[in-house]
TORMARKOL-291448 format. One record per residue (C-alpha): x, y, z; residue number from 1; residue in one letter. Coordinates in pm, whole numbers, plus 50000, padded with zeros to 5 digits. Layout:
<pts>
x | y | z | resi | resn
X | Y | Z | NUM | A
...
</pts>
This chain:
<pts>
x | y | z | resi | resn
94150 | 86727 | 66753 | 1 | M
94024 | 86362 | 66697 | 2 | T
93673 | 86328 | 66655 | 3 | V
93487 | 85999 | 66571 | 4 | V
93133 | 85991 | 66473 | 5 | G
92851 | 85835 | 66293 | 6 | S
93007 | 85909 | 65945 | 7 | S
93333 | 86007 | 65827 | 8 | L
93186 | 86328 | 65693 | 9 | T
93039 | 86408 | 66052 | 10 | I
93379 | 86341 | 66224 | 11 | A
93557 | 86541 | 65978 | 12 | D
93327 | 86841 | 66002 | 13 | A
93315 | 86812 | 66364 | 14 | F
93683 | 86806 | 66428 | 15 | A
93731 | 87112 | 66193 | 16 | T
93475 | 87312 | 66390 | 17 | A
93610 | 87204 | 66729 | 18 | A
93970 | 87287 | 66622 | 19 | Y
93844 | 87621 | 66531 | 20 | A
93635 | 87669 | 66859 | 21 | M
93954 | 87627 | 67067 | 22 | G
93840 | 87625 | 67434 | 23 | N
93483 | 87617 | 67350 | 24 | S
93491 | 87303 | 67192 | 25 | A
93465 | 87059 | 67495 | 26 | R
93132 | 87180 | 67602 | 27 | P
92993 | 87198 | 67220 | 28 | W
93117 | 86856 | 67166 | 29 | L
92948 | 86703 | 67453 | 30 | E
92618 | 86827 | 67316 | 31 | R
92658 | 86653 | 66994 | 32 | Q
92461 | 86339 | 66994 | 33 | P
92671 | 86147 | 66728 | 34 | D
93028 | 86247 | 66807 | 35 | A
93320 | 86212 | 67060 | 36 | E
93649 | 86378 | 67050 | 37 | G
93995 | 86390 | 67211 | 38 | L
94222 | 86686 | 67213 | 39 | A
94552 | 86818 | 67284 | 40 | T
94552 | 87168 | 67402 | 41 | T
94822 | 87461 | 67324 | 42 | A
94960 | 87401 | 67668 | 43 | T
95002 | 87026 | 67606 | 44 | G
94715 | 86888 | 67808 | 45 | T
94457 | 86637 | 67701 | 46 | T
94095 | 86609 | 67720 | 47 | W
93840 | 86373 | 67599 | 48 | Q
93459 | 86378 | 67577 | 49 | S
93266 | 86143 | 67806 | 50 | T
93210 | 85871 | 67561 | 51 | G
93554 | 85883 | 67376 | 52 | F
93677 | 85580 | 67590 | 53 | A
93469 | 85334 | 67409 | 54 | R
93685 | 85417 | 67108 | 55 | W
94003 | 85324 | 67249 | 56 | T
93930 | 84932 | 67349 | 57 | T
</pts>
């Protein structure tokens, strides 16, 4: 779980929470106004929140 956010503290806390949530993390992270995420699941697939792409350019 990788999370970017408005501060390092927010990103770290949200990444920890999202990792612990497992499959529930994606909809939860989408509702957070100051964070975007990228995850690799237990089966090896990946997903990213809708705004994550802006951090990859």
